N, C-alpha and C positions, 0 to 999 in steps of 0.2 A: 504494500500500500504506500502511496505517496505521502511524504511527510510535510513538505513545505507547501505554502500556498500556491506558488508557481507550478510545482509538480502536480498538485491536485488539478489545477486548471489545464495543464498540459495533458493529463490523463483524460479529462472530459473532452478536450478538443480532439485528441487522437481517436476516441470512440466515435465521435460525430463524423470525423473525416473518413474513418474506415468504412462506416456505413455508406456514406456518399460514394466513395471510390468503388466499393463492391457493387453498388447498384449500377454505376457507370460501366464497369467491366462486364457485368452480366448483359447489359443492353448491347454492348459492342459484340459480345459473343453471339447473341441472337441475330443481330444485323449481319454478321459475317456468315452465319449459317444460311440465312435467307439469300445472301449474295451467291454463296457456293451452290445452293439448290438451283438458282436461276441460271448459273453458268452450266450446270450439269444438264438442265432441261434444254438449254440452247435458245431460250426465248429472249430476243434482243431487247424488247421493251422492258421486260422484267429485270434484265441485267442492268440496264441504264438506271432504272428507278431504284433498285436495291443498292447498286454501286454508289449512286449519288447520296443516298441516306447514310450508308456506311462511311463514306469519305467525310461527310459533314460531321457525323458523330465522332469520328477520329480526331478531326480538327478541334472540336469542342473539348474532347477529353485531353488533348495535348495542351490546350489553353489553360485548363484547370490543373494540369500537372499529373493526371492519372496515367497518361501514356507518354513515353519518351518521343520527342519529335522525329527521331530517325525511324522508330517503329511505325509511326503514323505515316511517314513518307513512304516507307516500304509497302504498307497496306494500300495507300492511295495509288502507288505505281502499279500494284497488282490489279486494282480496279480499272485503271486506265488501260492496262494491257488487254483485259477481257472485254472492255467496252469498245475497243477499236473494231471497225469492220474487217472481216477476214479477207485477206488477199487470196484470190484463186488463180 
């Protein structure tokens, strides 16, 4: 248990932030699964919609410090790769 006033506040803050971060990570996983399902199905419109939502959520998670910017960049690059029209 925390002893000092500042440590007690830090423990409260950590609990609050952990809850928020976990919710954000869960949402990102769900959006990623929807994107992967759209890619597997090959539906271009669904790929664009799911990819856009996923990339946007990654940017927001990066802004709040939940996801590292390089991880977000990698994910967005993957979305862009699958969103491009296939060259035949």
